[in-house]
MISELO-143631 format. One line per field, with one value per residue (C-alpha): residue number from 1; residue in one letter; x, y, z. Coordinates in Angstrom, 1 decimal. Example, Ala and Ser with C-alpha at 12.3 -4.5 7.8 and 13.67 -1.06 7.14 Angstrom:
pos <- [1|2]
code <- [a|s]
x <- [12.3|13.7]
y <- [-4.5|-1.1]
z <- [7.8|7.1]
REM end
This chain:
pos <- [1|2|3|4|5|6|7|8|9|10|11|12|13|14|15|16|17|18|19|20|21|22|23|24|25|26|27|28|29|30|31|32|33|34|35|36|37|38|39|40|41|42|43|44|45|46|47|48|49|50|51|52|53|54|55|56|57|58|59|60|61|62|63|64|65|66|67|68|69|70|71|72|73|74|75|76|77|78|79|80|81|82|83|84|85|86|87|88|89|90|91|92|93|94|95|96|97|98|99|100|101|102|103|104|105|106|107|108|109|110|111|112|113|114|115|116|117|118|119|120|121|122|123|124|125|126|127|128|129|130|131|132|133|134|135|136|137|138|139|140|141|142|143|144|145|146|147|148|149|150|151|152|153|154|155|156|157|158|159|160|161|162|163|164|165|166|167|168|169|170|171|172|173|174|175|176|177|178|179|180|181|182|183|184|185|186|187|188|189|190|191|192|193|194|195|196|197|198|199|200|201|202|203|204|205|206|207|208|209|210|211|212|213|214|215|216|217|218|219|220|221|222|223|224|225|226|227|228|229|230|231|232|233|234|235|236|237|238|239|240|241|242|243|244|245|246|247|248|249|250|251|252|253|254|255|256|257|258|259|260|261|262|263|264|265|266|267|268|269|270|271|272|273|274|275|276|277|278|279|280|281|282|283|284|285|286|287|288|289|290|291|292|293|294|295|296|297|298|299|300|301|302|303|304|305|306|307|308|309|310|311|312|313|314|315|316|317|318|319|320|321|322|323|324|325|326|327|328|329|330|331|332|333|334|335|336|337|338|339|340|341|342|343|344|345|346|347|348|349|350|351|352|353|354|355|356|357|358|359|360|361|362|363|364|365|366|367|368|369|370|371|372|373|374|375|376|377|378|379|380|381|382|383|384|385|386|387|388|389|390|391|392|393|394|395|396|397|398|399|400|401|402|403|404|405|406|407|408|409|410|411|412|413|414|415|416|417|418|419|420|421|422|423|424|425|426|427|428|429|430|431|432|433|434|435|436|437|438|439|440|441|442|443|444|445|446|447|448|449|450|451|452|453|454|455|456|457|458|459|460|461|462|463|464|465|466|467|468|469|470|471|472|473|474|475|476|477|478|479|480|481|482|483|484|485|486|487|488|489|490|491|492|493|494|495|496|497|498|499|500|501|502|503|504|505|506|507|508|509|510|511|512|513|514|515|516|517|518|519|520|521|522|523|524|525|526|527|528|529|530|531|532|533|534|535|536|537|538|539|540|541|542|543|544|545|546|547|548|549|550]
code <- [m|n|l|k|t|a|a|k|v|t|v|v|a|g|a|s|l|l|f|l|a|a|c|g|s|n|n|s|s|s|s|t|g|k|t|k|q|v|a|n|l|t|e|t|a|e|l|p|t|m|d|i|s|k|s|t|d|v|v|s|s|d|a|l|n|n|t|n|e|g|l|y|r|i|g|k|n|g|s|i|t|p|g|i|a|k|a|t|k|v|s|n|g|g|k|t|y|t|f|t|l|r|k|n|a|k|w|s|n|g|d|k|v|t|a|k|d|f|v|y|g|w|q|r|t|v|n|p|k|t|a|s|q|y|a|y|l|y|s|g|i|k|n|a|d|q|i|v|n|g|k|k|a|v|s|t|l|g|i|k|a|e|g|d|y|k|l|v|v|t|l|d|k|p|i|a|y|f|k|k|l|m|g|f|i|n|f|f|p|q|n|e|k|v|v|n|k|y|g|s|k|y|g|t|t|s|t|a|m|v|y|n|g|p|y|k|m|t|g|w|t|g|s|n|l|s|w|k|l|v|k|n|k|d|y|w|d|a|k|s|v|k|m|k|q|l|n|f|q|v|v|k|e|n|s|t|g|l|n|l|f|n|s|g|k|v|d|d|t|t|l|s|s|q|q|v|k|n|y|k|t|n|k|n|y|k|v|r|q|t|a|s|t|f|y|l|e|l|n|r|n|d|s|n|k|t|l|a|k|a|f|k|n|k|k|i|r|q|a|l|s|l|s|i|n|r|n|e|y|v|n|t|v|l|g|d|g|s|k|v|s|k|g|y|v|s|s|g|l|a|n|n|p|k|t|g|k|d|f|v|d|d|a|y|v|k|s|g|v|e|y|n|m|t|k|a|k|k|l|f|k|e|g|m|k|e|i|g|a|k|s|l|t|i|k|l|l|s|d|d|t|d|k|a|k|q|s|s|e|y|i|q|g|q|w|q|k|l|s|g|l|k|v|t|n|n|n|v|p|f|k|t|r|l|s|r|s|t|s|g|n|f|d|t|v|l|s|a|w|n|a|d|f|t|d|p|i|s|f|l|s|l|f|t|s|s|n|t|y|n|n|g|k|y|k|s|a|a|y|d|k|y|v|a|n|a|e|g|k|d|a|n|n|t|t|a|r|w|n|d|m|v|n|a|e|k|t|l|m|n|d|q|g|v|i|p|v|y|q|q|a|t|a|h|l|t|r|t|n|l|k|g|i|i|y|n|t|a|g|s|l|y|n|y|k|y|m|y|v|k]
x <- [131.0|131.1|129.5|133.3|129.7|132.2|130.6|130.4|133.0|133.4|133.4|131.1|132.9|132.4|128.9|128.2|127.3|124.3|121.6|118.0|116.5|112.7|109.7|106.3|102.9|100.7|99.3|99.5|95.8|92.8|89.6|87.9|90.3|92.1|96.0|97.5|101.0|102.6|105.5|107.2|111.0|114.2|117.6|120.4|122.4|121.3|121.2|124.4|123.3|121.3|123.8|124.7|128.3|129.1|127.2|129.8|127.8|125.0|122.3|122.4|123.2|119.9|117.9|119.3|119.0|115.4|114.5|116.8|117.9|120.8|121.5|120.8|119.3|120.8|118.3|118.0|121.5|123.3|121.8|121.8|118.4|116.9|117.0|117.1|119.0|116.7|119.7|123.5|125.9|129.6|132.2|135.9|137.2|135.2|136.1|133.2|129.6|126.6|123.3|120.1|117.7|114.3|111.8|109.5|111.7|111.0|112.4|109.8|109.7|108.4|111.7|112.7|115.7|118.1|121.8|122.7|121.9|124.3|127.0|126.3|126.2|129.4|131.3|130.2|131.3|134.9|135.3|137.9|135.9|133.0|135.6|133.7|135.4|133.9|135.7|138.2|135.8|135.6|139.3|139.5|136.7|138.7|140.6|138.9|142.2|143.6|140.4|140.3|144.1|143.2|145.1|142.2|138.8|135.8|134.5|136.9|135.5|134.9|130.9|128.9|125.4|124.2|120.8|118.6|118.3|121.6|124.8|128.2|130.9|134.4|137.2|140.9|141.0|138.5|136.8|135.9|133.1|131.9|128.3|128.0|129.3|126.5|124.0|125.9|124.4|127.6|127.0|123.2|122.1|122.0|119.7|121.7|119.1|118.2|121.8|122.3|119.1|120.2|123.9|125.6|122.3|121.7|121.2|121.2|117.3|114.5|113.2|117.0|116.7|114.9|114.1|113.7|113.5|110.6|110.1|110.5|111.9|109.8|110.2|114.0|115.3|118.9|119.3|116.1|115.9|113.0|111.9|109.7|109.8|106.5|105.7|106.8|104.3|106.4|108.6|108.8|108.0|105.5|103.1|105.6|105.9|103.1|104.2|102.5|104.9|107.9|108.1|111.8|112.9|116.5|116.5|119.9|119.3|118.4|116.1|114.1|113.7|112.8|110.1|108.6|108.6|106.9|104.2|103.5|104.8|107.5|107.9|111.6|114.2|117.8|118.9|121.9|123.6|121.6|118.4|119.5|119.9|116.1|114.6|116.8|114.0|111.1|109.5|110.3|114.3|116.6|120.2|121.3|125.1|126.9|129.8|131.4|134.5|135.0|138.4|140.8|142.7|145.9|146.4|150.1|149.8|148.5|148.9|150.6|154.1|154.7|151.5|152.3|155.7|154.2|151.5|154.5|156.1|155.0|155.6|153.2|150.6|150.9|150.7|147.4|146.1|147.4|145.8|142.4|140.5|138.2|136.5|135.5|134.5|132.1|130.6|130.4|130.2|128.3|126.4|124.4|125.8|128.8|131.9|135.5|137.5|140.0|141.4|140.2|138.1|135.0|134.3|131.6|132.3|134.2|135.5|138.6|137.4|139.5|139.2|136.1|138.0|136.8|139.1|139.7|141.2|143.4|144.6|144.6|147.4|147.1|149.4|147.1|144.0|145.2|145.0|148.1|148.6|151.9|153.3|151.5|153.0|156.5|156.1|154.5|157.6|159.9|158.1|157.9|161.8|162.4|160.4|161.8|158.5|157.4|153.7|150.9|147.7|145.3|141.8|139.7|136.9|133.6|130.0|127.5|125.2|124.8|126.8|129.7|130.1|130.4|132.9|135.1|134.8|135.9|138.8|139.7|140.1|142.1|144.5|145.2|146.5|149.5|152.0|152.1|149.2|145.9|142.8|140.1|137.0|135.3|131.7|130.3|127.3|127.8|128.1|130.8|132.7|132.5|133.6|136.5|137.7|137.9|139.7|142.1|141.1|141.6|144.2|142.5|139.1|136.8|135.7|133.7|133.6|130.7|131.5|130.1|129.9|130.8|134.5|137.4|138.6|135.8|137.9|141.3|141.3|140.6|144.1|146.2|148.4|146.2|142.9|140.6|139.2|142.8|142.2|145.1|147.6|148.9|151.5|153.0|154.4|153.9|150.4|149.9|151.2|149.3|146.1|147.0|147.9|144.5|142.7|144.9|147.1|145.4|141.8|141.1|143.1|141.1|143.9|146.4|143.9|142.9|146.4|147.1|144.3|145.4|148.8|147.6|145.7|148.5|150.8|148.1|147.9|151.5|152.2|149.4|148.2|144.9|143.5|140.4|138.2|135.0|132.5|129.2|125.7|122.9|120.3|116.7|113.2|111.0|107.3|106.4|103.9|106.5|107.4|109.5|112.4|115.6|118.5|122.1|125.3|127.3|126.6|123.3|121.8|118.0|115.9|112.4|111.0|109.1|108.4|104.8|102.5|100.8]
y <- [111.9|115.2|117.5|112.9|115.4|117.1|116.2|113.0|114.9|116.0|115.6|116.9|120.4|124.0|124.2|121.1|119.5|121.8|119.4|119.1|122.4|122.1|120.0|121.5|121.4|123.7|120.7|118.2|118.4|117.8|119.7|116.7|116.6|113.5|114.0|114.1|112.4|115.1|117.1|120.0|119.9|121.9|121.4|124.2|122.7|121.4|117.6|116.7|113.0|110.2|107.6|105.2|104.7|108.3|109.8|111.6|114.2|114.2|115.6|112.8|110.3|111.2|111.1|107.8|106.1|107.0|105.8|102.8|100.0|97.7|94.5|96.6|99.8|101.8|102.6|104.8|105.6|103.9|100.3|97.7|97.0|94.7|95.5|93.2|90.5|88.6|86.4|86.6|84.0|84.8|82.1|81.5|83.6|86.5|86.4|85.1|86.6|84.6|86.7|85.2|87.7|88.4|87.1|89.9|92.9|94.8|97.7|100.3|99.3|95.7|93.7|91.4|92.7|89.7|88.7|89.6|93.2|93.4|91.8|94.2|97.3|96.5|95.7|98.8|100.9|99.3|99.3|102.0|103.0|104.3|106.5|106.0|108.2|105.6|102.6|102.8|101.5|98.2|97.6|94.5|92.6|90.0|91.7|94.9|96.7|95.2|95.8|99.6|99.5|97.9|94.9|92.5|92.0|93.4|89.7|88.7|90.9|88.9|88.8|86.0|85.2|81.7|81.7|84.8|84.9|83.9|86.4|85.4|87.8|87.0|89.2|89.4|90.1|90.8|94.1|95.4|97.6|95.5|95.2|99.0|99.5|97.2|100.0|102.5|103.8|102.9|99.1|99.3|97.1|98.4|97.4|96.5|96.8|100.2|101.3|100.2|101.7|105.3|105.0|108.2|109.9|107.2|108.9|112.4|112.8|111.2|109.4|108.1|105.8|102.9|102.5|99.6|101.8|103.3|106.1|106.9|110.4|112.4|116.1|116.2|117.2|117.3|121.0|122.2|123.0|120.8|117.3|114.9|111.5|109.6|106.4|103.3|100.8|98.1|98.4|95.2|96.8|99.4|98.9|100.5|103.7|106.1|109.3|109.6|112.4|114.6|117.6|119.1|122.7|124.2|127.2|128.7|131.6|131.4|134.4|132.9|129.6|131.6|133.5|130.3|128.7|131.8|131.8|128.2|126.7|124.7|122.8|122.8|125.3|126.0|129.2|131.6|132.6|135.9|133.9|131.4|134.4|135.4|131.8|129.8|129.8|129.0|125.6|124.4|125.0|122.0|121.5|118.5|117.4|115.7|113.4|115.9|118.3|121.2|121.7|123.6|121.6|123.4|122.2|121.1|120.6|124.0|125.3|128.4|127.1|129.7|128.5|124.8|125.5|127.5|124.6|122.2|124.4|123.0|126.4|128.2|125.6|125.8|129.8|129.4|127.2|129.1|132.4|131.0|131.9|128.9|129.8|133.3|131.8|129.2|131.3|134.7|133.8|130.6|130.5|127.5|124.8|123.9|123.0|123.8|120.9|119.1|117.5|116.1|113.3|114.4|113.9|111.6|109.2|106.5|105.7|103.7|100.1|99.8|103.3|104.5|107.8|109.8|109.1|113.0|113.3|110.2|111.6|115.4|117.4|121.1|122.6|121.4|123.3|126.2|129.8|131.8|134.8|135.8|132.2|132.4|135.6|134.4|131.1|132.7|135.1|132.2|130.0|132.9|133.4|129.7|129.5|132.8|134.7|138.3|138.0|135.3|135.9|132.9|132.0|130.5|128.2|127.5|127.1|129.9|129.4|131.9|129.9|129.1|132.9|133.8|131.1|132.2|135.8|135.1|133.0|135.6|138.1|136.2|135.0|138.6|139.5|137.7|140.1|139.7|137.4|138.4|136.1|136.3|134.2|132.3|131.2|128.9|126.5|123.2|121.1|123.4|123.4|119.5|119.5|121.8|120.0|116.8|118.2|120.1|123.3|125.4|127.0|126.2|125.0|124.9|121.3|119.1|115.3|113.7|110.3|107.3|105.0|105.1|104.5|106.9|105.1|106.7|110.0|108.8|106.7|110.0|111.2|108.3|108.9|107.2|108.1|109.9|112.1|113.6|116.8|118.7|115.7|115.2|112.5|110.7|107.4|107.0|107.9|105.6|102.6|103.5|103.4|100.4|98.5|99.6|98.3|95.1|93.4|94.7|94.6|91.8|93.3|96.0|97.8|97.8|98.8|101.9|102.9|102.7|105.2|107.5|107.6|108.3|111.2|112.5|112.3|114.3|117.1|117.3|117.6|120.1|118.0|119.7|122.6|121.4|124.4|123.1|120.2|121.2|121.2|122.8|124.9|124.2|125.3|122.0|121.7|119.0|117.4|115.9|112.5|109.3|110.9|109.0|111.3|109.9|111.8|109.4|107.9|109.0|111.4|111.1|108.0|109.0|105.3|105.7|109.5|110.6|113.6|113.6]
z <- [133.7|132.1|133.3|132.2|131.5|130.8|132.0|134.2|131.8|130.9|130.6|132.6|132.4|132.5|134.0|132.2|135.6|136.0|135.2|136.1|136.7|137.2|137.3|136.5|138.2|136.0|134.5|137.4|138.5|136.0|136.4|137.8|140.8|139.7|139.5|136.1|136.0|133.9|134.9|133.4|133.7|132.7|132.2|132.2|129.3|125.8|125.2|123.2|122.2|122.5|121.7|124.3|123.2|122.7|125.7|128.1|129.9|132.8|130.6|128.1|130.8|132.7|129.4|128.7|132.1|132.0|128.3|128.5|130.8|131.3|133.3|136.4|137.5|140.1|142.8|145.9|147.8|144.8|145.3|142.6|141.5|139.0|135.3|132.2|134.4|136.6|138.1|138.3|138.9|139.7|139.2|138.3|141.2|140.1|136.6|135.1|135.1|134.1|133.5|132.9|131.1|131.6|128.5|128.7|127.9|124.7|122.6|121.9|118.2|119.5|119.2|122.0|124.2|123.9|125.0|121.5|122.3|124.9|122.8|120.0|122.2|124.0|121.0|119.3|122.3|122.4|118.6|117.9|114.8|117.2|119.0|122.3|125.1|127.6|126.1|128.6|131.3|129.6|130.6|132.7|130.4|128.3|125.4|125.8|126.0|123.0|121.1|121.9|120.9|117.5|118.2|118.3|116.5|118.5|118.2|120.8|123.6|126.7|126.1|124.5|124.1|124.8|123.3|123.6|127.5|128.8|128.7|129.8|130.6|131.0|132.9|132.3|136.2|139.0|138.9|142.4|141.1|138.2|139.3|139.7|136.0|134.8|136.0|134.0|130.7|128.5|129.3|128.3|125.2|121.7|118.9|115.9|113.4|114.6|114.7|111.1|109.9|111.2|110.6|111.3|112.5|115.3|118.5|117.0|117.3|119.3|116.4|115.3|118.3|120.3|124.0|126.3|129.6|131.4|129.1|125.4|124.1|121.7|120.1|120.1|116.6|117.8|118.0|119.7|123.3|124.2|124.3|126.1|128.1|127.7|129.3|127.5|127.5|126.4|129.4|131.3|134.5|133.1|136.2|138.5|136.1|137.2|135.0|131.7|130.5|131.4|129.3|129.2|128.1|128.4|130.8|131.3|133.3|137.0|136.8|134.3|136.1|139.2|137.4|135.9|139.5|141.0|138.1|138.7|135.5|137.0|140.1|140.7|139.5|140.7|142.5|142.0|145.2|145.5|145.0|147.9|150.2|149.4|149.4|152.0|154.5|151.8|152.5|149.0|149.5|149.0|148.4|146.2|146.6|143.8|143.6|141.3|140.9|138.9|137.8|135.6|133.0|131.5|127.9|127.7|123.8|123.3|119.8|121.3|122.1|124.8|126.7|126.3|127.7|130.6|131.4|131.6|134.2|137.7|139.3|136.9|137.2|141.2|141.0|139.0|141.8|144.6|143.3|143.7|146.8|147.0|150.1|148.9|145.6|147.1|149.9|147.9|144.3|144.2|147.7|146.7|149.1|147.0|148.9|148.4|146.9|149.2|146.2|142.7|144.0|145.6|149.4|150.6|147.7|149.6|153.0|154.1|154.6|157.7|159.3|157.8|157.1|153.9|150.8|150.6|154.0|153.4|150.3|151.2|149.8|151.2|148.4|145.8|146.9|149.4|148.8|149.0|146.7|148.0|147.2|144.0|142.7|143.9|142.0|138.8|138.7|139.0|136.4|133.8|134.3|133.8|130.4|129.3|129.0|130.0|129.8|129.0|127.5|128.2|127.0|129.5|128.0|129.9|129.4|128.7|131.7|134.5|136.9|134.2|133.5|137.3|137.6|134.7|135.7|139.1|138.1|135.4|138.2|140.5|137.8|136.5|139.8|138.6|137.2|133.5|133.0|131.0|130.8|128.3|129.0|126.3|127.2|124.6|124.5|126.5|123.2|121.9|124.9|125.2|121.5|122.0|125.1|123.2|120.3|122.6|121.0|124.4|126.6|129.9|130.4|133.3|133.5|135.6|136.4|138.0|139.4|137.2|140.4|144.0|143.8|143.6|140.5|138.6|139.0|139.1|135.8|133.9|134.1|133.0|130.1|127.5|128.7|126.2|128.8|129.7|127.6|129.1|128.5|131.9|132.1|135.1|135.1|139.0|138.6|135.7|137.8|141.1|139.0|137.0|140.3|141.9|138.7|138.3|140.6|143.9|142.6|145.3|148.1|149.7|151.7|148.9|146.3|148.8|149.1|145.3|145.0|147.8|146.4|142.8|144.2|146.1|143.0|141.0|143.4|144.2|140.4|140.2|137.4|137.5|139.6|141.7|142.6|144.1|144.7|143.3|145.0|143.5|145.4|144.3|144.9|144.7|145.4|147.8|145.5|143.3|144.8|144.1|142.4|142.9|143.0|143.4|143.7|141.3|137.9|136.2|138.8|138.3|138.0|137.3|137.3|140.5|140.3|140.6|141.3|144.5]
REM end
C-alpha cells in the first residue's frame, strides 16, 4: 500500500511509509501504583481517510485495522487469526469459500455485523462510482473485473449472504493468496446504513464512521493532526483488549519526536540518521524492517511534452537510475537500517518454494539498481540527442517530512550531475502528494509501496497497464502477460507461478519502468514497558489488539 500508502501506495509514496513514530508513557501509571492502560502515539504523516474503500496508505490502514475487522485478523508473523469468521469451508477446487460468521459481533452503533455488511462493503469497493484504487485486488472473484470495467452490475459480484451469518464467496479462478486478502482492510465489511447516512462525508471524520474492531476513533475532524483510539466495548473479543486509550498526534520532525521522548512525553519515536549515531547503543533502540520499496516514478503522460518524450526514452530512464548512489544514500543520508533495493519487490517477502532462495535474488537485474555515473552520463547524452533536447527541467514531488526532504535533496544533487538536467524539489503534505500522484499532476515522484500481503504479486500487480496505481503509466505487453499468468492460468502451479513473477520483475527492471531506491527500515527508541504490539512487515503494519502497558 501507499505509503499503495502511497502508500501501501502509494500509494504509500514519498515518505508515505513513515508511519508509527511514538508511544507515550507519561500517563501510563496512576498515583495509586496501578498501571493505566493509556499510551500516547505519534504519526509522521497526516491521516488521509477512514473510508475503507478509499484507503491507500499505511496511516489510514493502521487506523482502520485497529478500529475495524474483517473475516480474519492478521496476527504475529503474518499469521491468519480469527476475525468475524469463526469457521471456513473451501470447496469446488478452491473456487468457493463458505464463511460462518460469529453472532456476537457488533458495530459501535449497536447494529449486528452480518453477512450483508460484507456483501455491501465489497460491492461498494468494486463499484466504479466509488473509484476505489484497491478494486483491482478483487480480480479473480466472480465478475469483479467486468464490474470494475462497467460491464456488469455490482449485484453480480461473487459474494452472497445466506441469512445473517453465512457468507459464500465464488471465485472465477483459484487465488493462491485469497485467505491473506481476507485480513486486509479493503475486504472489511461496511454498514450500509451508516454510509448512506453520511454520504460523501463518510470516513472523512471520526464521527462520520462506525467501528467493529478492538477500538473506536474519536477526535479526528478530517484536517486536524491528532485523534484517539478508545477501547470498543462492543467488540466481540473486548476481553482481550487491555488498552483503554491510544492518543495520536502527527510529529513530522525527528528532533521534535526525540525531545518528546527524552522529556518522557512519548515512549516511541523514530530517529534520523544523526540521531541513530548517538542512540544506537541505547537500551531502547530498535530497528523495524518493512516489506516496502521507495522508488521513483516518471510520468510518461506529463503535460510537458518534452518531459513526456524524455521519460519514454529508455536511455534517459536508465541514466536517472544509474546516477543514484544507493549505498551512499542509505548509509550516509538515511543511516537508519534501511537497505539498498535489489529490485522493485522488497527482500525478505517471499522465498522460492523449491530452493528457498529469496525472490529478489531469483529476479535480480543488476543494471536496474546499480550505480555507474560514467555510464549514466553517456546514456543521458545519447537519450537527449534522440529526443532532440538540449536541456530538461524536472520537478521532483515528495512529502514534507524530514526524511522525504533529505531523500529528494540527495536525488536532486545526483541527477544534476547529468549535463543539461535541472531538478526542482516540491515537498508537500502527504495527502497532497497522494492526490497529485493519483491525478498525474507530477513530473517525477518519490513513491513507496508496502506489500499488502506476503506475496510478490502485491508489488507486481501495480504496474500492469490498467492498474490505478500505475501513476507513471508504464506499459509492457510482456509484463502484463506474466502478471496475468501468475494470477490466472498458473495460480495453482507453484513453480510456474513463481517463474511468472520472476520474469515480470526482470521485465520491469530491464525496462527501467520504475527506479527502485531503497527498502525502508525505521530506527526507533521504544521504552520496554510497552508490550504486546504486533508488527508485521506487510499489510497493515501495526495491530494493537493485544497491546498493554506493563
